[in-house]
N, C-alpha and C positions, 0 to 999 in steps of 0.2 A: 740434586737436593740443595746443594750450596747455591745454585742459581736462583731457586725459589726463595731461599732464606734471604739472600742478598737483595733480590728484587723487592721482597716485602719490606725489608728494613730501609731500602732506598726510597720506597714509596712513602714510608712514614717520615723519613728525613725531608723529602721534597715537600710533603704536606706541611711540615713544620716551618721550613724556610719560606714557603708561600704565605705563611701567616706573619711574616716578619714585622709588619706594622703593628701587630698586636702583642709582640713579645718583648720582654726585657730579659736579655740573656744573663745567665748567672755568672758571677765571678768565681764561684766555687762549684766543683762537681758534687752531686748527691752520692755518687758511687765512688769510693776511694780509688784513686788512679795508681796506687802502689801495688795493686793486685796483678801479678804477672803470671802468665801461663808458663809452666816449665816445658822443656823440650818433650818430655814424656807425655804431658797433657796435650800438647799440640799434635803430637803423633797420634794419640788416641782419637782426638776430634777429627783429624784428617782421615784416619782409617775408618771411623764410624760413618762419615759422610760418603766415602767411596763405597763402603759396603752397602749402604742404604740408598744409593743414588738410583733413580728409576730407569737409567739407561738399560735397554734390553727388555724392560717390562712390556707386556702386551697391553693393548688398549683395553681398559676395564679390569685389568688384573688387580686383585686385592692384596693388601699388605697391612701389617700392624707394627707401629713403632712404640716402644716402651722405654721411657727415660726416667731415671731417678732425678731428684733435685740437683745432686752434685753433677750428674752428667749433663743436665739441661744448662747448668751454669757454665760448664766447660764449652759446650757448643755455642752458647750465646756470646761468650767472650771471644771465641775463635772467629765467629762470623763478624763481630764488631772489628776485630783486628784486620780482617780482610777488606772491610769497607772503609775504615778510617781509624783515627786515634781515639780511644775511649775504653770504657768498661761497662759491664752490665751485671745485674744481679737478679736471680729468679728465685721466688718462693712458691712452693707447691703445698696447698692445703686441701682438705676434703671439700670438693666442689668449688674451689677458688684457686686462682693463680695471680701472683703479682710480679710485675716486671719493672725494674728501674734501670735506666741507662743514662750515661753521661758521655757525650761526644764533644771533644774539643774542636773549636772552630780553627781551620787550618791557618797557620802563620798569623794568628791574631795577636797583635802586640799586647792587648789587654788580657790575653789568655782566658777568654770567655768560654762558657760551656753551654751546650744545649742539653738540658736535663729533661728526661722523659720518664713519667711514671704511669703505669697502666694496671688496672685491676680487672680481671676477667672472671666471670661467674659461669659455671657449667650450665649449659642449656642444650636443647636438641635442635639440629645436630651439632652446631658449633657454639662455643662460648659467646656470651654477649659482653660488650664493653660496659662495665658498671661505672668506672671512673677513669678519667684521663687528665693528667696534669702535665703541662709543658712549661719548661723553664721555671718551675716552682709556682706557676700560677694555676689555680684550679679552674678547670673548664667544664663543669658539669653541664651536660646538655648543650655544650657550645659547639663552635665550628670544628675544632680539632676532633672532638669526640664524634661528631657527625661524620667526618671524613673516615675515621676508623670504622664506624658502623657500616658505612657504604662499602668499605673494603671487605668486611666480614660477610656482608650480604652478597657481594659479588663472588666471593669464594664459595659461599653456600650454593649459589646458582650453578656453579660448574659441576656440582655433584661429585667432586673429587674426595673431599673429606666427609666420611660417612658418620663418624662419631668421635668425640673427644671426651674422655673420662678423666677428671681431675681427682686425685687422691692425695692423702698426706704423703709427701716425699715421692710421688710418682704420677706420671701422666701417660695415658694410653691414647694413641691416635690411630684410628682405622681409616684407610683411604683406598680408593680405586683409581688407578692411574689414568690420566687423560693426556694424550700427547700435546694437546693444544691448550693446556691449562693457563699459561700466561696470556695468550691471546684472548681467551674467554674472560678472564678476570678484567683485563684492560678494556675490552669491549663493553662489559657490564657496567663500567664506571662512566661510560659516555652517554649523554642524553640521546634519546631516540632520534631526534631530528638531526643531530650532528653525526650520529652513527650512520644514518642513511646516506648522508653526503659522503662520508669517508668510504663506505662500501662502494659507492659509485666511482670514486677516484681509484680505489684499489682495482676495480674491474678494468678501468681505463689503463692502469699501469700494467695489468696482466696481459691485455691485448697488445700493448706496445712491445712488451718484452717477448711475446710469443713470436714476433717477426724478427727478433735479433738472434744472431748465432748463439747456440747453447754454450754455456760455460765460459764465454768471453766476458771480460770486464766491460762495464758501461760507465760513461761519464756522468757525474752528477748534473752538470749543466744540461745535458740532453734530457734527463728525466724531468728536471724542473721546467724546461721549455715545453715538454709535452704535456705535463699535468696542468700547468698554468695556461695552456692553450685549449684545454678541454672546454667545450661549450656546455654550461650547466643545464640541467633539466629546467624546463620553463617554470615548474612549481617552486624550485629552490634557488633560481638564478637571480633573484632580486637583491641578494646580499653578497657583493663581491668579497667583502672581508671574511664572511663565514666560508665562502667557497675556497679562498686562498688558505684559510686556516686548516680546513679539512685536507687539502692537498698536501700541505706541509706535514701534518700529523701522519698521514699515510706514508709519505716518503721517509719520514724519520723512523717509523716502525720498520719499514722495509730495509733500510741501510743497516739497521741493528739486528737483522735476522728475525724480526717478528712480523705479524700481520694483524689484520682486523677481521673479526668474525661476528656474524650475527648470532647472538646467544640463543635465538629461537630456532635456529637451524642446526640439526645434528649432522655429523659426518663432515668430510672434507669438501670444501667448496671447490667447484670447477674453476672458479675465478681466482684462485690463489696464484699470485705471480710466481713465475719460475725464478729460481735463485740465480743471481748474478752478483759478483763483487762490484761495488760502486766506488768509483775513484774520484778524488779531488786532489789536484796537483800530483796525480799519480799515486796517491796513498788512500788506503781504505779508512785509516783512523781519522784523517782529516774530514772525510765525508761524514763519518759518524759524529764527530764533534760539531761540525757545522749544522747538521740537521737536528741533532739533539738540542742544541742551544736555540735554534730557530723554533722548534716545537715548544720548548719551555717558555720562550718569550711570547709565543702566540697564545699560550694558555695562562701564563702567570706573570708576564712582564719581564723586562730586561734585568731587573735586580735579581730575580729568581735565577735566571740563566747565568748571570755572573757569579752568584754564590755557589751554585751547583758546579759550574765549570772550575772555579777555584778549588772547591772541595775535591773534585776529580783529579786535578793536577797535583794536589797535596798527597792524595792517596797513591798516585802513580809514583811520585818521588819516594815515598816511604817504602813501596813494594819493589822498587828496583828499576822501573822503566824510566824514571827521572822526570823532572819538571821540563815541560816543552813550551817555549814561546810560540812555536808553530801551531800547537794545539790552541793556545790562547788566541792566536790570530783567527783560526777557524771558528772558535767560540764567538768572538766579537763580530766577525763577519756574518755569522748566522743570525745573531741578534739584530744587526742592522738590516739584513734582508727581511727578517720577520716583521720588523717595525714598518718597513716600506709596504710589505704585503698585506698587513692587517691594521695599519695605522688609521686609515680613513678610506671611505668608499672611492674617493678620487684617486688616491695613491694605489689602491688595490686594482682599479680598472687600468690605470696607466702601466702598472707592472705586467698585467696580462697582455696589453698591447705590445710591450717590449718583448715578452716571451714569445709571442706569435712571430716576431721577426727573427727569433733565435737567440738563446742565451748560451754563452760560453763561460767557462770558469773565470776567465779574465775579466768578465763583466762584474763579478761580485766577490771574488776571492783574491786577496792581496798576494803578492809573491812572498815566499817564506825564506828566500836566500838570506843568510846572515843572522837568522834568529836562533839564539841559543836553544839547544835541546839536550835531553839526557842528563839534566843537572841533578846530582844527588843532593839531599837536604843540606849537607854542610857546604857544598859548592854554591847552592842557591843563596844561602845565608851570607856567605863570604862576598858574593858578587852583587846581591840585590837587597839583602837585609830581610825585609818583609814587604807585603803588597802595598803598604802605606809609605814606603821609603821613596826618596827622590829618584834613586836609580831605577827602581821598579816602575814608577810612574813615567819616567823618561822612555822606558822600553814600550810601555803601553801607548804612549803618545806617538812613538814611531810606528807602531802597528796601526793605530787609528789613522795616521796620516796616509799610510798605504791603502787603507780601506776607503778613505775619502777620495782617493785618486781613481778608484774604480769607476768605469763609465756609468754603471747603474746608480751610483751614489753621487757622482760628480755633478750631475744635473738631473732635473726631474725626468723620469723615464718616459713621460708622454711626449 
């Protein structure tokens, strides 16, 4: 359950960051930040999520969740704490629900906030988005509201949530569990033409992995070489940029434990790739950082990837795993790779020619030796200040220099 909540909140955050050119971030949070959960409240929220997690539920098994307004607020703030730094407020009324959330931008010297306000109205089977405001700017019928509407529609198409009833001080959610809910939601948000391409690359990935020894790790470079060497169908092969984008998105989903599904097909696809741990510089987390940033850059541009990567590193530091410049290196290398793969038809074709000769991680991923990792917030601040500081930018320059020296980026791949 926590995975679904964090996934949905993450989608909203990414959508918001993707609208960066339209936003004016607020200097003040709409939701007071002095509201702190007690240890007892955190324990209750954690226990509730554990008790209501779908693990062990059978496909199609039904369940009903009932929450009071106070309980909904505890859960909302617990989830926000798990995602980043911020606070949320939920109001439940008869036939209507309102949500306000304020999320601080990580290590922003101006201490800016992303303020979100939503109004949902009861409808069948899912509530509809009546109003959406972002960073204090009303967006009725605008882009952000449209994105949220698409998410609700995609959730509706999965058939998971059967009914939501909004009452004064209470919400009832009846659902039938589907094991592939996240994949179905993600696939429903993809245009049909792009989904067809992605399904083709997922089939190619499944065939490739079928010939590999089971349960053994695979190298990210090998997977990139194979997918970028796949000859596209004649009908869709006229756009090398779109082909490379589809391959990147499929591989990003795979390294993060997800897949792509055709929403019109029920049941488990025989083309589902067998699970393998994917490694970059011997580490799974670096492969995930690289491909996630590459996918975000392919869909939303380098600024979006940098913002999400920075937010992720801030969250890691706050939750104990620490700020890692090795992760930053993987993020930035993934962005560079994606720019080359999708920047122009000529670059896209040249990368495919390079991949056919064989890609290794040394071609695109810089060495990570000597890069600080595991920095707690106080250690990061003492050593680097914030991401705008000279010391931080010097470290980024060192990383970029290592990326520039990679064979794939040192000279045109053709």
